[in-house]
C-alpha positions, 0 to 999 in steps of 0.5 A: 292190347297192352301198348304201354309194354310191348310184348316183344321183349317179354316173349324173348325173355321167356324163350331165353329162360326155356329149358330146351332148344328154341328157334327164335322167330320173335323179332326182326333181327336179320341172321344174314351178313351185312355188306362187306363194305360196312365192315370196311367202313368200321375198320377205316373209322377205328383209325380216324383222328380223335376229332372224329370221335366227337359229336357229329352234326345233330341231324346227321353227317352232311355226306350221309344226308346228301347221299340219302337226298340224292337217292330219294330225290329230295332237298337235303334240308328235308332229311334228318338222320335219326336213332333208328326207324323208331325215332324217325317214326316218332319225329314224324308223328310228333310233328304231325300231331303238333300242328293243331290239326286234330289229335286222331291218328289213323292206323291199320288193324293189324298194326305194328304195336309201337305206332299206337304206343307212340300215338298214345305217348304223344297224346294222340287218339288211335283210330283203327282201319281194318285191312283186307284178309290178305292185308290189303289197305282199301283207301275207301275205308281209310277215307270213311275213317278220316275226319277234320280231327285226323292229324296223321295217317300212319302206314307201313309198306311192305307191312309188318305183320301182314306182308302186304305191299301197297301199290301206286294207286293206294299211295296216291289215294292215301296222300290225297286223303291226308290232303283232304283232311289237313293230315300228314301221311307218315309212310314207314318204308323200312322194308322197301328193299324187301318187296317180293311183288315189284309193286312197292311205291314210295310216298315220295313218288307223290308231290305233296306237303302232306306226306313224310316218309320214315326209313332205316338201314337196320333191315336192309343192311342187317344192322339193327344194333347200329340205330341209323335211320332217317326221315323226310319231311315236309319243309314246315315240319323239318325244322321243328323236327330238328329241334326235337331230335336235338333235345331228345337225342343230341345226336346219333352215332358218328361211326355207325353213320360213316360205316353206313355211308361207305356201304351205301356208296359201295354196295351194289344191287346184287347184295339186296337181290341176294337177300330177297332171293334167300328169304323167298326160299325161306318163305317157300320152305316155311309155308310148305311145312305149314301146309303139312300142319294144316295151318291157315297162313298169309304168304307175304309179298314183302318184308319177312313175316308170316302170320299163321292160324291153327284151328282151336289154338288162338294167338294169345301170350299163353299159347306162345308160351306153350309153343315155346315150351312144348314145340320149341318155336318162339313166335309173336302172339297175334293179339299183340297186332290188333283185335283182327289177328287175335287168333293168329301168330307172327313168325319172323323168318330171320333164322336159317332154321325156319323150315325146321320151325315149321316142321316142329309146329307140324309135329305139335299140331299133329 
């Protein structure tokens, strides 16, 4: 696995160079509409005074932080608005490693590739915890891998790439393991609005100084280009994280934060429910077509990714290129997510052509 150079952009660039029509199922870029109130916020902002075209507070617009704090039931001082979920994860992991409480970071296998990349960049040592075949994470196995050298336990629920959703018992156990080992549980909850199972539990539901959450509006509002995320940190980590954030980014985008705030305040639950229903329909159509292809696959309980395995056709970069050239479907190689899924491919259901893509795969493997 090459964590220094994540494969996402390599695959997308290869697909862009293809001499045929290619259905893009590589990245998690939503193809659906953002809330209309978000567009309204952008229009409003264009007419704001020039003073509001300047730097916002480094840790985010106060009103946005207060809105997040109210929804998450946490003190506003613990909320930092970040440059997307990526920076939120970076801050939480950096501060966990900077406590002189060990240098090991427990990660799942399979894993979102940017976690081990950040771990290595920050001088930490990735330690991989295998998950069940269906993506479930067994806290007993996590406890077996934890030690006094564990600085952080990084989890993602709903999960990319497995689609697993960690329920209340799992989250409570993970927080307990972090406490037992003086570690920080970093819970990446970017896909919380895409829980199809009803089991999603935020780590904030457990009162502890050993847990942090990270989140973003990139997926839930279909605005990956806006780069508005946030982290909620324990008090001891929040202030040093603010300093780190300021030194790395200075601040974030004021108009993007303004538009997100308006959308948060004025968008009802129907928007998110409609997105979940649309994705459930896509999952049904895609997996039904995979059945026709004789593929083994995981049906996601959350997020919008499907892992699929085709007999005798492992999930390598070479075979990804073959699917692009010969089937016209671009997915991610399973080897990018860890050894345990090296035989698999990951497909992001962020295209209205998902069923057509599965039909193309069925034709290719016929």
